[in-house]
Structure formats: C-alpha cells, structure tokens
TIMI-870208 format. One record per residue (C-alpha): residue in one letter; z negated, y negated, x. Coordinates in steps of 0.1 Angstrom, whole numbers, plus 5000, padded with zeros to 4 digits. Each point is the difference from the previous one (the first is absolute). Example, Ala and Ser with C-alpha at 12.3 -4.5 7.8 and 13.67 -1.06 7.14 Angstrom:
// residues 2
+-----+------+------+------+
! res !   pz !   py !   px !
+-----+------+------+------+
!   A ! 4922 ! 5045 ! 5123 !
!   S ! 5007 ! 4966 ! 5014 !
+-----+------+------+------+
//
This chain:
// residues 303
+-----+------+------+------+
! res !   pz !   py !   px !
+-----+------+------+------+
!   M ! 0536 ! 2740 ! 3097 !
!   K ! 5013 ! 5022 ! 5032 !
!   T ! 4982 ! 4997 ! 5035 !
!   L ! 5020 ! 4995 ! 5029 !
!   G ! 4994 ! 5003 ! 5038 !
!   I ! 5021 ! 4977 ! 5020 !
!   I ! 5005 ! 5006 ! 5040 !
!   D ! 5012 ! 4970 ! 5020 !
!   I ! 5006 ! 5016 ! 5035 !
!   G ! 5003 ! 4970 ! 5023 !
!   S ! 5002 ! 4995 ! 5041 !
!   N ! 4965 ! 4992 ! 5002 !
!   S ! 4984 ! 5011 ! 4968 !
!   I ! 5001 ! 5028 ! 4976 !
!   K ! 4986 ! 4987 ! 4966 !
!   L ! 4994 ! 5019 ! 4969 !
!   I ! 4993 ! 4983 ! 4960 !
!   I ! 4997 ! 5022 ! 4971 !
!   V ! 5005 ! 4981 ! 4969 !
!   E ! 4998 ! 5005 ! 4964 !
!   V ! 5033 ! 4991 ! 4980 !
!   N ! 5011 ! 4992 ! 4964 !
!   S ! 5031 ! 4984 ! 4988 !
!   N ! 4994 ! 4962 ! 5009 !
!   S ! 4972 ! 5000 ! 5031 !
!   Y ! 4975 ! 5021 ! 5021 !
!   K ! 4967 ! 5005 ! 5012 !
!   E ! 4990 ! 5006 ! 5038 !
!   I ! 4973 ! 5029 ! 5004 !
!   C ! 5000 ! 5011 ! 5036 !
!   H ! 5014 ! 4981 ! 5030 !
!   K ! 4999 ! 5017 ! 5032 !
!   K ! 5014 ! 4989 ! 5039 !
!   S ! 5003 ! 5017 ! 5034 !
!   Q ! 5010 ! 4983 ! 5031 !
!   T ! 5026 ! 5022 ! 5013 !
!   R ! 5023 ! 4979 ! 5022 !
!   L ! 5028 ! 5024 ! 5000 !
!   S ! 5020 ! 4978 ! 5018 !
!   M ! 4978 ! 5011 ! 5032 !
!   F ! 5010 ! 5035 ! 5000 !
!   V ! 5034 ! 4995 ! 5000 !
!   D ! 5018 ! 5014 ! 5034 !
!   K ! 5019 ! 4968 ! 5013 !
!   E ! 5028 ! 5018 ! 5010 !
!   S ! 5005 ! 5028 ! 4977 !
!   K ! 4991 ! 4981 ! 4971 !
!   E ! 4982 ! 5028 ! 4980 !
!   L ! 4964 ! 5002 ! 4988 !
!   S ! 4976 ! 5019 ! 5025 !
!   L ! 4984 ! 5033 ! 4993 !
!   V ! 4965 ! 4978 ! 5003 !
!   G ! 5013 ! 4974 ! 4976 !
!   M ! 5016 ! 5027 ! 4973 !
!   K ! 4963 ! 5018 ! 5004 !
!   Q ! 4984 ! 4963 ! 4989 !
!   F ! 5026 ! 4994 ! 4974 !
!   F ! 4995 ! 5033 ! 4983 !
!   Q ! 4966 ! 4996 ! 5003 !
!   V ! 4998 ! 4965 ! 4980 !
!   L ! 5027 ! 5014 ! 4973 !
!   F ! 4976 ! 5030 ! 4995 !
!   T ! 4970 ! 4979 ! 4994 !
!   F ! 5020 ! 4977 ! 4977 !
!   K ! 5014 ! 5030 ! 4979 !
!   K ! 4963 ! 5014 ! 4998 !
!   Y ! 4990 ! 4963 ! 4982 !
!   C ! 5029 ! 5006 ! 4977 !
!   N ! 4990 ! 5033 ! 4990 !
!   Y ! 4967 ! 4985 ! 4994 !
!   Y ! 5006 ! 4977 ! 4977 !
!   N ! 5034 ! 5022 ! 4984 !
!   C ! 5029 ! 4980 ! 5006 !
!   E ! 5025 ! 5012 ! 4981 !
!   E ! 5029 ! 4984 ! 5027 !
!   I ! 4995 ! 4989 ! 5034 !
!   I ! 5028 ! 4971 ! 5012 !
!   A ! 4999 ! 5003 ! 5042 !
!   V ! 5026 ! 4972 ! 5018 !
!   A ! 5002 ! 4994 ! 5034 !
!   T ! 5015 ! 4970 ! 5016 !
!   E ! 5004 ! 4992 ! 5036 !
!   S ! 4980 ! 5027 ! 5011 !
!   L ! 5023 ! 5028 ! 4993 !
!   R ! 5034 ! 4977 ! 5001 !
!   Q ! 4993 ! 5001 ! 5039 !
!   I ! 4992 ! 5034 ! 5005 !
!   K ! 5028 ! 5026 ! 5006 !
!   N ! 4982 ! 5033 ! 4989 !
!   S ! 4989 ! 4983 ! 4964 !
!   A ! 5021 ! 5022 ! 4982 !
!   D ! 4980 ! 5030 ! 5016 !
!   I ! 4968 ! 4984 ! 4989 !
!   I ! 5009 ! 4997 ! 4966 !
!   D ! 5009 ! 5034 ! 4996 !
!   Y ! 4967 ! 5010 ! 5013 !
!   I ! 4980 ! 4977 ! 4981 !
!   Y ! 5015 ! 5010 ! 4970 !
!   T ! 5003 ! 5040 ! 5008 !
!   S ! 4964 ! 4993 ! 5012 !
!   L ! 4984 ! 4974 ! 4972 !
!   N ! 5020 ! 4998 ! 4975 !
!   I ! 5006 ! 4969 ! 5006 !
!   K ! 5033 ! 4984 ! 4998 !
!   I ! 5007 ! 4966 ! 5024 !
!   K ! 5028 ! 4975 ! 4995 !
!   I ! 5009 ! 4981 ! 5030 !
!   L ! 5008 ! 4965 ! 4983 !
!   S ! 5034 ! 4981 ! 5013 !
!   P ! 4988 ! 4968 ! 5008 !
!   E ! 5016 ! 4984 ! 4969 !
!   E ! 4978 ! 5021 ! 4978 !
!   E ! 4973 ! 4990 ! 5024 !
!   C ! 5004 ! 4966 ! 4997 !
!   Y ! 5002 ! 5001 ! 4961 !
!   F ! 4971 ! 5018 ! 4989 !
!   G ! 4976 ! 4975 ! 5019 !
!   Y ! 5024 ! 4973 ! 4987 !
!   I ! 4993 ! 5009 ! 4964 !
!   S ! 4965 ! 5009 ! 5009 !
!   S ! 4991 ! 4966 ! 5007 !
!   I ! 5023 ! 4974 ! 4979 !
!   P ! 4981 ! 4969 ! 4996 !
!   D ! 4999 ! 4984 ! 4961 !
!   N ! 5000 ! 4963 ! 5019 !
!   L ! 5036 ! 5006 ! 5025 !
!   N ! 5034 ! 5003 ! 4992 !
!   D ! 5013 ! 4998 ! 5035 !
!   Y ! 4987 ! 5013 ! 5033 !
!   V ! 4998 ! 5024 ! 5025 !
!   H ! 4981 ! 5037 ! 4999 !
!   L ! 4985 ! 5010 ! 5035 !
!   D ! 4990 ! 5033 ! 5001 !
!   M ! 4979 ! 5004 ! 5030 !
!   G ! 4995 ! 5034 ! 5013 !
!   G ! 4991 ! 5022 ! 5032 !
!   G ! 5031 ! 5012 ! 5009 !
!   S ! 5026 ! 4973 ! 4982 !
!   V ! 5003 ! 4970 ! 4985 !
!   E ! 5018 ! 4994 ! 4965 !
!   I ! 5014 ! 4967 ! 4987 !
!   G ! 5016 ! 4993 ! 4968 !
!   L ! 5019 ! 4971 ! 4987 !
!   V ! 4985 ! 4996 ! 4960 !
!   K ! 5021 ! 4972 ! 4981 !
!   N ! 4988 ! 4995 ! 4963 !
!   K ! 4977 ! 5027 ! 5003 !
!   V ! 5025 ! 5025 ! 5010 !
!   L ! 5004 ! 5017 ! 5031 !
!   I ! 5034 ! 4994 ! 5016 !
!   E ! 4997 ! 5008 ! 5034 !
!   T ! 4981 ! 5024 ! 5021 !
!   I ! 4994 ! 5012 ! 5032 !
!   S ! 4978 ! 5022 ! 5027 !
!   I ! 4994 ! 4988 ! 5035 !
!   P ! 4978 ! 5025 ! 5024 !
!   M ! 4978 ! 4974 ! 5013 !
!   G ! 4971 ! 5010 ! 4980 !
!   A ! 4963 ! 4990 ! 5016 !
!   L ! 4991 ! 5033 ! 5015 !
!   K ! 5038 ! 5006 ! 5016 !
!   I ! 4995 ! 4961 ! 5011 !
!   T ! 4969 ! 5008 ! 5015 !
!   N ! 5009 ! 5030 ! 5020 !
!   K ! 5036 ! 4984 ! 5010 !
!   F ! 4987 ! 4969 ! 5018 !
!   H ! 4962 ! 5019 ! 5006 !
!   I ! 4982 ! 4972 ! 4984 !
!   K ! 4968 ! 5019 ! 4991 !
!   D ! 4977 ! 4975 ! 5019 !
!   G ! 5015 ! 4966 ! 4993 !
!   I ! 5033 ! 4986 ! 5016 !
!   S ! 5008 ! 4972 ! 5022 !
!   D ! 5021 ! 4968 ! 4986 !
!   E ! 5029 ! 5017 ! 5021 !
!   E ! 5000 ! 5032 ! 4984 !
!   E ! 4997 ! 4982 ! 4964 !
!   V ! 5031 ! 4979 ! 5005 !
!   H ! 5017 ! 5031 ! 5014 !
!   I ! 4991 ! 5020 ! 4968 !
!   Q ! 5011 ! 4973 ! 4979 !
!   E ! 5034 ! 4997 ! 5018 !
!   Y ! 5001 ! 5037 ! 4991 !
!   I ! 4992 ! 5000 ! 4961 !
!   Y ! 5020 ! 4964 ! 4999 !
!   N ! 5033 ! 5019 ! 5009 !
!   K ! 4995 ! 5032 ! 4975 !
!   L ! 4996 ! 4972 ! 4972 !
!   S ! 5028 ! 4982 ! 5013 !
!   N ! 5021 ! 5026 ! 4999 !
!   I ! 4995 ! 5006 ! 4958 !
!   E ! 5029 ! 4981 ! 4983 !
!   W ! 4982 ! 4986 ! 4972 !
!   I ! 4969 ! 4988 ! 5019 !
!   D ! 5005 ! 4965 ! 4995 !
!   K ! 4997 ! 5001 ! 4963 !
!   C ! 4963 ! 5008 ! 5009 !
!   K ! 4994 ! 4972 ! 5014 !
!   N ! 4976 ! 4976 ! 4985 !
!   L ! 4986 ! 5023 ! 4972 !
!   P ! 4965 ! 5011 ! 4993 !
!   S ! 4994 ! 5034 ! 5014 !
!   V ! 4980 ! 5027 ! 4981 !
!   V ! 4989 ! 5026 ! 5028 !
!   I ! 4984 ! 5034 ! 4992 !
!   G ! 4986 ! 5028 ! 5023 !
!   G ! 4964 ! 5006 ! 5015 !
!   S ! 5006 ! 4977 ! 5034 !
!   I ! 5004 ! 4967 ! 4975 !
!   K ! 4972 ! 5012 ! 4981 !
!   T ! 4978 ! 4998 ! 5036 !
!   I ! 5015 ! 4971 ! 5007 !
!   G ! 4993 ! 4982 ! 4969 !
!   R ! 4961 ! 5013 ! 5001 !
!   I ! 4999 ! 4986 ! 5035 !
!   H ! 5009 ! 4964 ! 4987 !
!   Q ! 4976 ! 5002 ! 4971 !
!   H ! 4970 ! 5012 ! 5024 !
!   E ! 5012 ! 4972 ! 5025 !
!   H ! 4997 ! 4974 ! 4969 !
!   N ! 4973 ! 5013 ! 4979 !
!   I ! 5022 ! 5012 ! 4975 !
!   T ! 4991 ! 5026 ! 4975 !
!   S ! 5028 ! 4998 ! 4973 !
!   N ! 5021 ! 5033 ! 4995 !
!   I ! 5027 ! 5008 ! 5024 !
!   H ! 5025 ! 5007 ! 4976 !
!   G ! 5019 ! 4965 ! 4995 !
!   Y ! 4986 ! 4987 ! 5030 !
!   E ! 5019 ! 4973 ! 5019 !
!   L ! 5006 ! 4994 ! 5036 !
!   F ! 5027 ! 4981 ! 5019 !
!   N ! 5015 ! 4997 ! 5032 !
!   K ! 4974 ! 4984 ! 5017 !
!   D ! 4974 ! 5022 ! 4990 !
!   I ! 5017 ! 5025 ! 5013 !
!   D ! 5011 ! 4983 ! 5034 !
!   Y ! 4963 ! 4990 ! 5000 !
!   L ! 4986 ! 5037 ! 4995 !
!   L ! 5022 ! 5016 ! 5029 !
!   H ! 4992 ! 4977 ! 5026 !
!   K ! 4963 ! 5007 ! 4994 !
!   I ! 5003 ! 5032 ! 4997 !
!   S ! 5024 ! 5007 ! 5029 !
!   K ! 4975 ! 4987 ! 5026 !
!   L ! 4975 ! 5027 ! 4993 !
!   T ! 4999 ! 5035 ! 5008 !
!   L ! 4998 ! 5028 ! 4973 !
!   E ! 4963 ! 5003 ! 5001 !
!   E ! 4997 ! 4962 ! 5000 !
!   V ! 5023 ! 4998 ! 4970 !
!   I ! 4980 ! 5034 ! 4982 !
!   Y ! 4970 ! 4979 ! 5006 !
!   S ! 5010 ! 4966 ! 4987 !
!   T ! 5019 ! 5011 ! 4971 !
!   G ! 4978 ! 5029 ! 4987 !
!   I ! 5033 ! 5022 ! 4996 !
!   S ! 5007 ! 5038 ! 5007 !
!   K ! 5010 ! 5010 ! 5036 !
!   T ! 5032 ! 5015 ! 4978 !
!   R ! 5007 ! 4968 ! 4989 !
!   G ! 4990 ! 4977 ! 5026 !
!   D ! 5024 ! 5014 ! 5031 !
!   I ! 5030 ! 4993 ! 4979 !
!   L ! 4985 ! 4965 ! 4987 !
!   V ! 5018 ! 4978 ! 5027 !
!   G ! 5034 ! 5024 ! 4996 !
!   A ! 4999 ! 4989 ! 4962 !
!   L ! 4992 ! 4966 ! 5007 !
!   V ! 5028 ! 4995 ! 5029 !
!   T ! 5026 ! 5017 ! 4974 !
!   L ! 4989 ! 4979 ! 4969 !
!   N ! 4999 ! 4966 ! 5018 !
!   S ! 5034 ! 5009 ! 5013 !
!   I ! 5014 ! 5005 ! 4968 !
!   I ! 4987 ! 4972 ! 4981 !
!   S ! 5006 ! 4979 ! 5027 !
!   Y ! 5039 ! 5010 ! 4999 !
!   L ! 4999 ! 4996 ! 4960 !
!   Q ! 4982 ! 4970 ! 5000 !
!   S ! 4979 ! 5013 ! 4973 !
!   S ! 4987 ! 4972 ! 4976 !
!   K ! 4969 ! 5025 ! 4997 !
!   I ! 4988 ! 5037 ! 5002 !
!   I ! 4983 ! 5014 ! 4970 !
!   I ! 4982 ! 5033 ! 5000 !
!   S ! 5006 ! 5028 ! 4977 !
!   K ! 4976 ! 5029 ! 5000 !
!   Y ! 5024 ! 5025 ! 4984 !
!   T ! 5021 ! 5021 ! 5022 !
!   I ! 5031 ! 5025 ! 4991 !
!   R ! 4974 ! 5022 ! 4989 !
!   E ! 4994 ! 4979 ! 4967 !
!   G ! 5040 ! 4999 ! 4999 !
!   I ! 5005 ! 5035 ! 4998 !
!   I ! 4978 ! 5001 ! 4975 !
!   R ! 5012 ! 4970 ! 4976 !
!   D ! 5034 ! 5017 ! 5007 !
!   Y ! 4984 ! 5035 ! 4986 !
!   I ! 4991 ! 4982 ! 4971 !
!   K ! 5028 ! 4981 ! 4989 !
!   N ! 5023 ! 5027 ! 5007 !
!   Q ! 4978 ! 5024 ! 4978 !
+-----+------+------+------+
//
C-alpha cells in the first residue's frame, strides 16, 4: 500500500486527490478543490502570470502540500495543462514551486493530457467513439477505434477561454451564438481526421459536462448517477437556448450552481453544442473520471 497525492493544475481550478494504491486498485481518501482561474492573471501582451496570480497559485499549492503531509503521502504527482502551457514564465514558476515546496510540476503535452483522460474513462460497452475533455482553457479531442486512442488534438477553446474571449458571462444573443459557432467550426474543420469522428458517440469528461448533466437531471427530476448519464444534441441545444437568455444571477438562482461554475456555463454550453453539432454525435455519455484517475491508473500499471 502506498499513499499518493495527485495535483491537477487547470485553467479554471486546481484539484488535489490523495489515494491509497496497491498492485491493482486504489482508494480515494481526500479530495480538495480551489477555483483559482489562473488564466485570469495572465497578461494579454507578455503572456506571463502576474505577481498576484503567482501568490494565489503558491498559496493553493502550499495548502495542498500540507494535506499531503497530513496524510503521509509518499509521492506527489503534480501536472499542469493549458493553464501553464500558455504562460511564458512557466519555467520560472515551476522552479520556484520546486525550490519552495519540493513539488515538481510536469506540464503535460496535449497528447499526454488526452491520453490520461482517455484511459480514465474507457466505457465497457463502446469500441468506437470520440473522447472529449471539456476544460477551462482547452478542449481535447481524441478518436478511439476498437478501444484504442488513435488520434488526439488540443484546441485552446475551453469554457473559460470562450467566455472571456466573447464576453458572454451574462448570456448571449442569437447573433453572438452564430458567431461563436462559426469560430469553433473553423477550428474543427482544420483537423485533418475530424470527419472520422462524425456520427460516433462522444464520451465527455470535465467539470462543465458534469454541471450540464446535473442541470438536465434537475430539469427532468432525474436522480440517477451522473457517471454514464446520457444526453443528446437536442438536450444541449435546449439548455443553451434557455440559459443563454438569463443573467448570471438568474442562472445561479434557477440552477442552484455556484457562481464560479455559473459564469462559464453559457461558454461551456455553446462550446459543447458547437462541437456536438459539427460532429453530429449520436449521443453524449458523461464520465465522472478525469485525467487524475488516468494518472493513477497509469501509475499502477507501470508499477
């Protein structure tokens, strides 16, 4: 038995899970989350993380390190995705964190990020499907054939990034929706293998899709487990057009979600709706697992 701490540094939040692992399984014993929004502290011109952002980042990792010490973690695996890939001074940040806290951060390549998300969420009953990881800063798309990930790409158009780019925190008009959809369609059309993804089911991971799934369940008085919950394009389209007409306060009141999740909900919905429409996905299957579980499974396999 070994105790591991996994720190996942994303654009929207930083998460910690502490697990006990043995030769073929693991048990989660602690789960913490901080809504840091690192991308909000990146200077638009220099692309560097500001001192304020650095201070907040350090404080979160300092707190997470204390949790790891409390649970006697024998190893800490810290990974970053688009959150640090986009920052020019990321090497300085990583060195400072390592020197100060003895936490070594690895910036995952887009391919690694997609792979860890894929191995965390392989469904038993599907051989061919599209893997989608809906993050705050990016969306990872993977094509899976016979349960094998054969193509991957990362596109910097996550829910937080789309929200900030098009200023849609308080809803969007029909014209704005068309404009964003055209923007996303253009990104997708440049992927050489994207046509192979059409008409397949999509397995989707990430905090935003779980929020969307829970809102849909609430709308229809459904209480089933969110893991494995299925949606269709018409469901996403309906939620988008309902919520896009509401202010942020109205969204929070009507759905019961937090402000930090509510202010990127429209961005998440319009991004997902555009991707699913372009791919003509036969259905959407929500997975509760993320790259964190993928990292743990990969660790166990390699041990």
